[in-house]
ROVEXZA-613666 format. One record per residue (C-alpha): x, y, z; residue number from 1; residue in one letter. Coordinates in steps of 0.1 Angstrom, whole numbers. Layout:
<r east="X" north="Y" up="Z" seq="NUM" type="A"/>
...
***
This chain:
<r east="368" north="108" up="323" seq="1" type="M"/>
<r east="379" north="88" up="296" seq="2" type="P"/>
<r east="353" north="71" up="272" seq="3" type="T"/>
<r east="353" north="40" up="250" seq="4" type="S"/>
<r east="340" north="56" up="220" seq="5" type="V"/>
<r east="367" north="49" up="193" seq="6" type="T"/>
<r east="361" north="55" up="156" seq="7" type="P"/>
<r east="348" north="31" up="131" seq="8" type="G"/>
<r east="317" north="20" up="115" seq="9" type="L"/>
<r east="293" north="-4" up="131" seq="10" type="L"/>
<r east="259" north="-18" up="113" seq="11" type="I"/>
<r east="230" north="-33" up="132" seq="12" type="L"/>
<r east="203" north="-49" up="114" seq="13" type="H"/>
<r east="167" north="-56" up="127" seq="14" type="G"/>
<r east="133" north="-64" up="114" seq="15" type="N"/>
<r east="112" north="-44" up="138" seq="16" type="Q"/>
<r east="121" north="-9" up="146" seq="17" type="M"/>
<r east="115" north="-13" up="187" seq="18" type="E"/>
<r east="140" north="-43" up="187" seq="19" type="Q"/>
<r east="167" north="-20" up="165" seq="20" type="L"/>
<r east="160" north="8" up="189" seq="21" type="R"/>
<r east="163" north="-12" up="222" seq="22" type="A"/>
<r east="201" north="-24" up="205" seq="23" type="A"/>
<r east="212" north="13" up="198" seq="24" type="V"/>
<r east="201" north="25" up="234" seq="25" type="F"/>
<r east="220" north="-4" up="249" seq="26" type="Q"/>
<r east="249" north="6" up="227" seq="27" type="W"/>
<r east="246" north="43" up="240" seq="28" type="L"/>
<r east="246" north="28" up="277" seq="29" type="R"/>
<r east="278" north="9" up="273" seq="30" type="N"/>
<r east="292" north="32" up="255" seq="31" type="H"/>
<r east="287" north="68" up="267" seq="32" type="P"/>
<r east="302" north="102" up="254" seq="33" type="L"/>
<r east="317" north="131" up="276" seq="34" type="A"/>
<r east="291" north="148" up="299" seq="35" type="P"/>
<r east="292" north="179" up="276" seq="36" type="L"/>
<r east="291" north="160" up="243" seq="37" type="E"/>
<r east="261" north="153" up="221" seq="38" type="S"/>
<r east="244" north="122" up="205" seq="39" type="D"/>
<r east="239" north="131" up="166" seq="40" type="I"/>
<r east="206" north="108" up="154" seq="41" type="F"/>
<r east="201" north="109" up="117" seq="42" type="L"/>
<r east="166" north="101" up="107" seq="43" type="V"/>
<r east="146" north="102" up="74" seq="44" type="Q"/>
<r east="119" north="124" up="87" seq="45" type="S"/>
<r east="104" north="143" up="115" seq="46" type="N"/>
<r east="81" north="120" up="125" seq="47" type="G"/>
<r east="105" north="97" up="134" seq="48" type="V"/>
<r east="126" north="122" up="152" seq="49" type="A"/>
<r east="99" north="132" up="173" seq="50" type="E"/>
<r east="88" north="92" up="179" seq="51" type="W"/>
<r east="129" north="85" up="189" seq="52" type="L"/>
<r east="130" north="115" up="213" seq="53" type="K"/>
<r east="98" north="103" up="233" seq="54" type="I"/>
<r east="117" north="66" up="231" seq="55" type="A"/>
<r east="148" north="82" up="244" seq="56" type="L"/>
<r east="131" north="101" up="270" seq="57" type="A"/>
<r east="111" north="70" up="283" seq="58" type="E"/>
<r east="142" north="44" up="282" seq="59" type="D"/>
<r east="171" north="67" up="295" seq="60" type="M"/>
<r east="147" north="87" up="319" seq="61" type="R"/>
<r east="157" north="123" up="299" seq="62" type="V"/>
<r east="162" north="131" up="265" seq="63" type="C"/>
<r east="189" north="156" up="268" seq="64" type="A"/>
<r east="227" north="163" up="249" seq="65" type="A"/>
<r east="205" north="148" up="220" seq="66" type="T"/>
<r east="206" north="163" up="184" seq="67" type="R"/>
<r east="181" north="148" up="159" seq="68" type="V"/>
<r east="189" north="159" up="123" seq="69" type="A"/>
<r east="179" north="151" up="87" seq="70" type="L"/>
<r east="207" north="134" up="66" seq="71" type="P"/>
<r east="213" north="159" up="39" seq="72" type="A"/>
<r east="218" north="191" up="60" seq="73" type="R"/>
<r east="236" north="174" up="88" seq="74" type="F"/>
<r east="265" north="163" up="58" seq="75" type="L"/>
<r east="268" north="197" up="44" seq="76" type="W"/>
<r east="275" north="211" up="82" seq="77" type="D"/>
<r east="301" north="179" up="82" seq="78" type="T"/>
<r east="316" north="189" up="51" seq="79" type="Y"/>
<r east="324" north="226" up="67" seq="80" type="R"/>
<r east="339" north="208" up="98" seq="81" type="G"/>
<r east="363" north="189" up="76" seq="82" type="M"/>
<r east="372" north="214" up="50" seq="83" type="L"/>
<r east="367" north="245" up="68" seq="84" type="G"/>
<r east="342" north="275" up="73" seq="85" type="R"/>
<r east="363" north="293" up="49" seq="86" type="E"/>
<r east="361" north="269" up="24" seq="87" type="R"/>
<r east="326" north="260" up="23" seq="88" type="V"/>
<r east="296" north="285" up="24" seq="89" type="P"/>
<r east="267" north="281" up="53" seq="90" type="V"/>
<r east="245" north="278" up="22" seq="91" type="R"/>
<r east="253" north="264" up="-12" seq="92" type="S"/>
<r east="243" north="286" up="-42" seq="93" type="A"/>
<r east="228" north="255" up="-56" seq="94" type="F"/>
<r east="207" north="247" up="-26" seq="95" type="D"/>
<r east="170" north="244" up="-35" seq="96" type="K"/>
<r east="156" north="274" up="-18" seq="97" type="S"/>
<r east="181" north="300" up="-38" seq="98" type="P"/>
<r east="176" north="278" up="-63" seq="99" type="L"/>
<r east="144" north="285" up="-68" seq="100" type="T"/>
<r east="145" north="324" up="-70" seq="101" type="W"/>
<r east="173" north="320" up="-93" seq="102" type="R"/>
<r east="152" north="299" up="-118" seq="103" type="L"/>
<r east="121" north="322" up="-113" seq="104" type="M"/>
<r east="143" north="350" up="-123" seq="105" type="R"/>
<r east="161" north="333" up="-154" seq="106" type="L"/>
<r east="130" north="316" up="-167" seq="107" type="L"/>
<r east="115" north="345" up="-185" seq="108" type="P"/>
<r east="147" north="355" up="-205" seq="109" type="A"/>
<r east="153" north="319" up="-215" seq="110" type="L"/>
<r east="119" north="311" up="-229" seq="111" type="L"/>
<r east="129" north="326" up="-265" seq="112" type="A"/>
<r east="151" north="297" up="-274" seq="113" type="D"/>
<r east="137" north="270" up="-290" seq="114" type="E"/>
<r east="151" north="245" up="-273" seq="115" type="V"/>
<r east="128" north="254" up="-243" seq="116" type="F"/>
<r east="96" north="249" up="-262" seq="117" type="A"/>
<r east="82" north="229" up="-236" seq="118" type="P"/>
<r east="86" north="250" up="-208" seq="119" type="L"/>
<r east="72" north="279" up="-230" seq="120" type="R"/>
<r east="42" north="260" up="-235" seq="121" type="H"/>
<r east="37" north="259" up="-198" seq="122" type="F"/>
<r east="43" north="292" up="-193" seq="123" type="L"/>
<r east="22" north="308" up="-221" seq="124" type="A"/>
<r east="-1" north="329" up="-202" seq="125" type="D"/>
<r east="25" north="344" up="-186" seq="126" type="G"/>
<r east="12" north="339" up="-146" seq="127" type="D"/>
<r east="39" north="346" up="-122" seq="128" type="A"/>
<r east="23" north="319" up="-98" seq="129" type="E"/>
<r east="26" north="295" up="-124" seq="130" type="R"/>
<r east="64" north="306" up="-132" seq="131" type="R"/>
<r east="71" north="300" up="-95" seq="132" type="L"/>
<r east="54" north="267" up="-92" seq="133" type="Q"/>
<r east="78" north="256" up="-122" seq="134" type="L"/>
<r east="107" north="271" up="-103" seq="135" type="A"/>
<r east="101" north="251" up="-76" seq="136" type="E"/>
<r east="99" north="217" up="-94" seq="137" type="R"/>
<r east="128" north="224" up="-117" seq="138" type="L"/>
<r east="149" north="236" up="-81" seq="139" type="A"/>
<r east="139" north="203" up="-64" seq="140" type="D"/>
<r east="145" north="183" up="-99" seq="141" type="L"/>
<r east="179" north="198" up="-96" seq="142" type="F"/>
<r east="188" north="192" up="-62" seq="143" type="D"/>
<r east="177" north="155" up="-63" seq="144" type="Q"/>
<r east="204" north="153" up="-95" seq="145" type="Y"/>
<r east="229" north="165" up="-75" seq="146" type="Q"/>
<r east="223" north="139" up="-48" seq="147" type="V"/>
<r east="219" north="108" up="-73" seq="148" type="Y"/>
<r east="229" north="118" up="-108" seq="149" type="R"/>
<r east="259" north="143" up="-104" seq="150" type="A"/>
<r east="276" north="128" up="-131" seq="151" type="D"/>
<r east="246" north="141" up="-156" seq="152" type="W"/>
<r east="253" north="175" up="-144" seq="153" type="L"/>
<r east="288" north="170" up="-147" seq="154" type="S"/>
<r east="285" north="163" up="-182" seq="155" type="D"/>
<r east="260" north="191" up="-189" seq="156" type="W"/>
<r east="281" north="218" up="-176" seq="157" type="A"/>
<r east="307" north="209" up="-198" seq="158" type="E"/>
<r east="286" north="210" up="-227" seq="159" type="G"/>
<r east="277" north="173" up="-233" seq="160" type="R"/>
<r east="238" north="167" up="-235" seq="161" type="D"/>
<r east="238" north="130" up="-225" seq="162" type="Q"/>
<r east="229" north="108" up="-200" seq="163" type="L"/>
<r east="251" north="81" up="-183" seq="164" type="R"/>
<r east="235" north="47" up="-170" seq="165" type="S"/>
<r east="243" north="26" up="-139" seq="166" type="A"/>
<r east="266" north="4" up="-164" seq="167" type="R"/>
<r east="285" north="30" up="-181" seq="168" type="G"/>
<r east="264" north="35" up="-213" seq="169" type="E"/>
<r east="261" north="67" up="-227" seq="170" type="V"/>
<r east="228" north="79" up="-246" seq="171" type="A"/>
<r east="220" north="110" up="-258" seq="172" type="P"/>
<r east="195" north="134" up="-246" seq="173" type="L"/>
<r east="162" north="133" up="-262" seq="174" type="A"/>
<r east="154" north="164" up="-283" seq="175" type="P"/>
<r east="122" north="170" up="-259" seq="176" type="E"/>
<r east="146" north="170" up="-227" seq="177" type="Q"/>
<r east="176" north="192" up="-240" seq="178" type="R"/>
<r east="162" north="218" up="-223" seq="179" type="W"/>
<r east="174" north="208" up="-189" seq="180" type="Q"/>
<r east="212" north="205" up="-198" seq="181" type="G"/>
<r east="206" north="243" up="-212" seq="182" type="R"/>
<r east="192" north="255" up="-181" seq="183" type="L"/>
<r east="218" north="238" up="-158" seq="184" type="W"/>
<r east="244" north="258" up="-179" seq="185" type="R"/>
<r east="224" north="293" up="-177" seq="186" type="A"/>
<r east="222" north="287" up="-136" seq="187" type="V"/>
<r east="255" north="280" up="-133" seq="188" type="I"/>
<r east="265" north="312" up="-158" seq="189" type="A"/>
<r east="245" north="333" up="-134" seq="190" type="D"/>
<r east="260" north="322" up="-98" seq="191" type="V"/>
<r east="294" north="341" up="-90" seq="192" type="P"/>
<r east="325" north="324" up="-103" seq="193" type="P"/>
<r east="339" north="321" up="-68" seq="194" type="Q"/>
<r east="309" north="300" up="-57" seq="195" type="Y"/>
<r east="304" north="280" up="-89" seq="196" type="R"/>
<r east="322" north="249" up="-75" seq="197" type="E"/>
<r east="309" north="247" up="-43" seq="198" type="L"/>
<r east="278" north="226" up="-53" seq="199" type="G"/>
<r east="269" north="196" up="-33" seq="200" type="R"/>
<r east="287" north="169" up="-57" seq="201" type="A"/>
<r east="317" north="186" up="-60" seq="202" type="S"/>
<r east="321" north="197" up="-23" seq="203" type="V"/>
<r east="313" north="156" up="-16" seq="204" type="H"/>
<r east="340" north="146" up="-38" seq="205" type="T"/>
<r east="366" north="173" up="-22" seq="206" type="E"/>
<r east="356" north="158" up="13" seq="207" type="F"/>
<r east="358" north="124" up="4" seq="208" type="V"/>
<r east="393" north="127" up="-12" seq="209" type="Q"/>
<r east="408" north="151" up="17" seq="210" type="A"/>
<r east="396" north="116" up="41" seq="211" type="I"/>
<r east="416" north="93" up="19" seq="212" type="E"/>
<r east="445" north="115" up="15" seq="213" type="A"/>
<r east="445" north="113" up="54" seq="214" type="G"/>
<r east="441" north="155" up="59" seq="215" type="V"/>
<r east="435" north="165" up="93" seq="216" type="A"/>
<r east="398" north="181" up="99" seq="217" type="P"/>
<r east="398" north="217" up="94" seq="218" type="A"/>
<r east="373" north="221" up="123" seq="219" type="G"/>
<r east="356" north="199" up="147" seq="220" type="R"/>
<r east="335" north="166" up="139" seq="221" type="L"/>
<r east="313" north="147" up="163" seq="222" type="P"/>
<r east="326" north="119" up="178" seq="223" type="R"/>
<r east="294" north="96" up="170" seq="224" type="R"/>
<r east="269" north="96" up="146" seq="225" type="I"/>
<r east="236" north="72" up="147" seq="226" type="V"/>
<r east="220" north="66" up="114" seq="227" type="L"/>
<r east="188" north="52" up="129" seq="228" type="F"/>
<r east="158" north="38" up="109" seq="229" type="G"/>
<r east="166" north="52" up="74" seq="230" type="V"/>
<r east="153" north="26" up="45" seq="231" type="S"/>
<r east="171" north="39" up="17" seq="232" type="A"/>
<r east="199" north="62" up="13" seq="233" type="L"/>
<r east="218" north="77" up="-24" seq="234" type="P"/>
<r east="250" north="65" up="-27" seq="235" type="F"/>
<r east="265" north="98" up="-20" seq="236" type="Q"/>
<r east="255" north="97" up="18" seq="237" type="S"/>
<r east="265" north="60" up="24" seq="238" type="L"/>
<r east="301" north="71" up="7" seq="239" type="Q"/>
<r east="303" north="101" up="32" seq="240" type="A"/>
<r east="295" north="82" up="61" seq="241" type="L"/>
<r east="317" north="55" up="54" seq="242" type="S"/>
<r east="344" north="80" up="49" seq="243" type="A"/>
<r east="336" north="99" up="81" seq="244" type="L"/>
<r east="343" north="65" up="100" seq="245" type="A"/>
<r east="379" north="73" up="99" seq="246" type="A"/>
<r east="374" north="101" up="122" seq="247" type="H"/>
<r east="342" north="91" up="144" seq="248" type="C"/>
<r east="319" north="62" up="154" seq="249" type="Q"/>
<r east="291" north="57" up="128" seq="250" type="V"/>
<r east="266" north="34" up="139" seq="251" type="V"/>
<r east="242" north="26" up="110" seq="252" type="L"/>
<r east="209" north="10" up="124" seq="253" type="A"/>
<r east="191" north="-4" up="94" seq="254" type="V"/>
<r east="156" north="-20" up="93" seq="255" type="P"/>
<r east="157" north="-51" up="78" seq="256" type="N"/>
<r east="128" north="-81" up="72" seq="257" type="P"/>
<r east="156" north="-105" up="55" seq="258" type="C"/>
<r east="183" north="-126" up="76" seq="259" type="Q"/>
<r east="202" north="-128" up="43" seq="260" type="F"/>
<r east="227" north="-103" up="21" seq="261" type="Y"/>
<r east="204" north="-85" up="-3" seq="262" type="W"/>
<r east="229" north="-85" up="-28" seq="263" type="G"/>
<r east="227" north="-126" up="-31" seq="264" type="D"/>
<r east="190" north="-124" up="-40" seq="265" type="I"/>
<r east="185" north="-124" up="-78" seq="266" type="I"/>
<r east="152" north="-132" up="-96" seq="267" type="E"/>
<r east="138" north="-154" up="-118" seq="268" type="G"/>
<r east="158" north="-180" up="-139" seq="269" type="R"/>
<r east="191" north="-166" up="-125" seq="270" type="E"/>
<r east="179" north="-178" up="-91" seq="271" type="L"/>
<r east="169" north="-210" up="-102" seq="272" type="L"/>
<r east="200" north="-219" up="-118" seq="273" type="R"/>
<r east="221" north="-205" up="-90" seq="274" type="S"/>
<r east="207" north="-226" up="-65" seq="275" type="A"/>
<r east="202" north="-256" up="-86" seq="276" type="H"/>
<r east="242" north="-253" up="-89" seq="277" type="R"/>
<r east="245" north="-251" up="-52" seq="278" type="R"/>
<r east="233" north="-282" up="-46" seq="279" type="Q"/>
<r east="250" north="-318" up="-51" seq="280" type="Q"/>
<r east="230" north="-336" up="-76" seq="281" type="L"/>
<r east="208" north="-363" up="-62" seq="282" type="R"/>
<r east="203" north="-402" up="-71" seq="283" type="Q"/>
<r east="188" north="-397" up="-102" seq="284" type="G"/>
<r east="192" north="-362" up="-104" seq="285" type="Q"/>
<r east="221" north="-363" up="-131" seq="286" type="A"/>
<r east="199" north="-380" up="-155" seq="287" type="W"/>
<r east="171" north="-361" up="-153" seq="288" type="A"/>
<r east="190" north="-331" up="-155" seq="289" type="R"/>
<r east="205" north="-342" up="-191" seq="290" type="S"/>
<r east="171" north="-353" up="-202" seq="291" type="R"/>
<r east="149" north="-324" up="-190" seq="292" type="W"/>
<r east="166" north="-294" up="-204" seq="293" type="R"/>
<r east="133" north="-281" up="-221" seq="294" type="S"/>
<r east="111" north="-288" up="-192" seq="295" type="C"/>
<r east="93" north="-255" up="-185" seq="296" type="T"/>
<r east="84" north="-248" up="-149" seq="297" type="P"/>
<r east="48" north="-246" up="-155" seq="298" type="T"/>
<r east="43" north="-285" up="-167" seq="299" type="A"/>
<r east="61" north="-317" up="-170" seq="300" type="I"/>
<r east="53" north="-342" up="-204" seq="301" type="R"/>
<r east="53" north="-378" up="-198" seq="302" type="C"/>
<r east="57" north="-400" up="-231" seq="303" type="W"/>
<r east="43" north="-435" up="-227" seq="304" type="P"/>
<r east="59" north="-463" up="-249" seq="305" type="A"/>
<r east="54" north="-458" up="-282" seq="306" type="G"/>
<r east="30" north="-426" up="-282" seq="307" type="A"/>
<r east="36" north="-397" up="-307" seq="308" type="G"/>
<r east="27" north="-368" up="-283" seq="309" type="R"/>
<r east="28" north="-364" up="-246" seq="310" type="G"/>
<r east="1" north="-364" up="-219" seq="311" type="A"/>
<r east="6" north="-339" up="-189" seq="312" type="T"/>
<r east="13" north="-351" up="-159" seq="313" type="S"/>
<r east="-16" north="-347" up="-132" seq="314" type="S"/>
<r east="11" north="-341" up="-108" seq="315" type="A"/>
<r east="21" north="-306" up="-124" seq="316" type="C"/>
<r east="5" north="-280" up="-140" seq="317" type="S"/>
<r east="-21" north="-290" up="-164" seq="318" type="T"/>
<r east="-6" north="-260" up="-190" seq="319" type="S"/>
<r east="25" north="-259" up="-208" seq="320" type="S"/>
<r east="40" north="-238" up="-231" seq="321" type="T"/>
<r east="70" north="-267" up="-248" seq="322" type="R"/>
<r east="63" north="-299" up="-264" seq="323" type="R"/>
<r east="91" north="-324" up="-264" seq="324" type="R"/>
<r east="97" north="-351" up="-288" seq="325" type="R"/>
<r east="96" north="-387" up="-278" seq="326" type="P"/>
<r east="128" north="-406" up="-276" seq="327" type="P"/>
<r east="140" north="-426" up="-304" seq="328" type="A"/>
<r east="130" north="-460" up="-295" seq="329" type="A"/>
<r east="108" north="-454" up="-261" seq="330" type="P"/>
<r east="101" north="-490" up="-242" seq="331" type="T"/>
<r east="86" north="-477" up="-209" seq="332" type="T"/>
<r east="76" north="-440" up="-196" seq="333" type="C"/>
<r east="105" north="-419" up="-202" seq="334" type="A"/>
<r east="103" north="-401" up="-167" seq="335" type="W"/>
<r east="80" north="-400" up="-139" seq="336" type="T"/>
<r east="74" north="-367" up="-114" seq="337" type="C"/>
<r east="61" north="-368" up="-79" seq="338" type="S"/>
<r east="67" north="-328" up="-70" seq="339" type="A"/>
<r east="39" north="-310" up="-59" seq="340" type="P"/>
<r east="23" north="-284" up="-82" seq="341" type="T"/>
<r east="45" north="-252" up="-76" seq="342" type="R"/>
<r east="61" north="-239" up="-103" seq="343" type="A"/>
<r east="95" north="-239" up="-106" seq="344" type="G"/>
<r east="101" north="-268" up="-84" seq="345" type="T"/>
<r east="84" north="-295" up="-98" seq="346" type="C"/>
<r east="108" north="-304" up="-126" seq="347" type="W"/>
<r east="138" north="-303" up="-101" seq="348" type="A"/>
<r east="122" north="-336" up="-86" seq="349" type="R"/>
<r east="117" north="-358" up="-117" seq="350" type="C"/>
<r east="131" north="-394" up="-111" seq="351" type="R"/>
<r east="147" north="-418" up="-138" seq="352" type="P"/>
<r east="126" north="-440" up="-159" seq="353" type="P"/>
<r east="99" north="-463" up="-145" seq="354" type="C"/>
<r east="80" north="-492" up="-158" seq="355" type="A"/>
<r east="47" north="-473" up="-163" seq="356" type="T"/>
<r east="38" north="-437" up="-166" seq="357" type="C"/>
<r east="25" north="-430" up="-126" seq="358" type="C"/>
<r east="13" north="-397" up="-107" seq="359" type="R"/>
***
C-alpha cells in the first residue's frame, strides 16, 4: 500500500505538551506508515516515554508498532545503519560502561605521575570503592566531552593540552587540569588500534560526511523519526538528525513558550538599541535622542532655567547614576517626561522643551 511519508525535516512548536502531542498524533494519522513498519519516538527520559505510550494508546486505541528510545542510543544504531555493521561495532570502546572499567584498571598505574596529583590526593587511602566512584565520574565526564566538546578531545589526543571556546579562542589547560589530557591519551593508548577511531565523535563525523557525499546507506534506516518534547539537544545530535532528513522523515516536536524566534532575543542595552532602531522616530524624538545621550534608564534629570543642578523628575525613578550639565544658555525647562516609572522605557518618551518643568 503506498504511503505519503517522504524524507524531510518538519518542526512543530507548541507551548503545551498536550497540544504538541495532539499535533504529532494528527500528523501520524494523516501520514501512516506501512502496516509492518514502526514509528520511532525519541524522548528525553523514561518518564516521558511512558506518558507518551499511554497517551498514544488512549488516542489511537492501541500503542503498537511503536519504538520509544533515548536519542544517544538511537543515533548510534543509525550510524551502524548508514555506515554498515562491519564498520561500526555494537558498542563503542569509549562508551561510558566499558570506559568505567578501563579507567578503574588504569588509574593505579598513572597516579605516580606528578600531573595526577589531584587524583592521587583523592585516592590516597587506596579504597577500591572510591576508585570505582572516581572512574564512574570520569567516564561520565569523557562521555559528555564526546558529545559536547569533541574538539577538546581531539586536541588532547594530538598532545595539545588546551581548550577551545565557542568563538574559536584557544587557552591552555590550567596546571591543575592537565591530568585530563594526559588521562585521555592513556585511554586511547589502551584501546586496541582497530577501535581507536571508533569513538562517538569520529563516527558522527564520518556519518555526516557520508550523507553529504550522497553515499547510499549500507543498512536499513527508519522511514520516520519523531523527536518529541526534548527541550535541549547537543549540536552533534541536531546535526545528525538534520543530515538524516535526506533519507528519513524527521519530525521535531519542540516545546517552545515563545512565539518569536529565540535567536532574535538579546539582552540589556543591545535589546534597547535594537528595538529603538527598528521604530520610526516620532515627532520630537529626534531632538530628544540627540539631547538625551547620557540619560540613564533609572532616572531623568530636568534643568530649570538658570539652575546649576538638576531636579529629578517625579515621573521617573528617584535615583540616578549620572549628572548632566545644564545647557549653555537655558531659557526654559530643557525637557519634560510623561513616561511611567518603568526602567528602560521612560527616556524614550521624552518630549521637546516646554515652558515650565512639568511632570
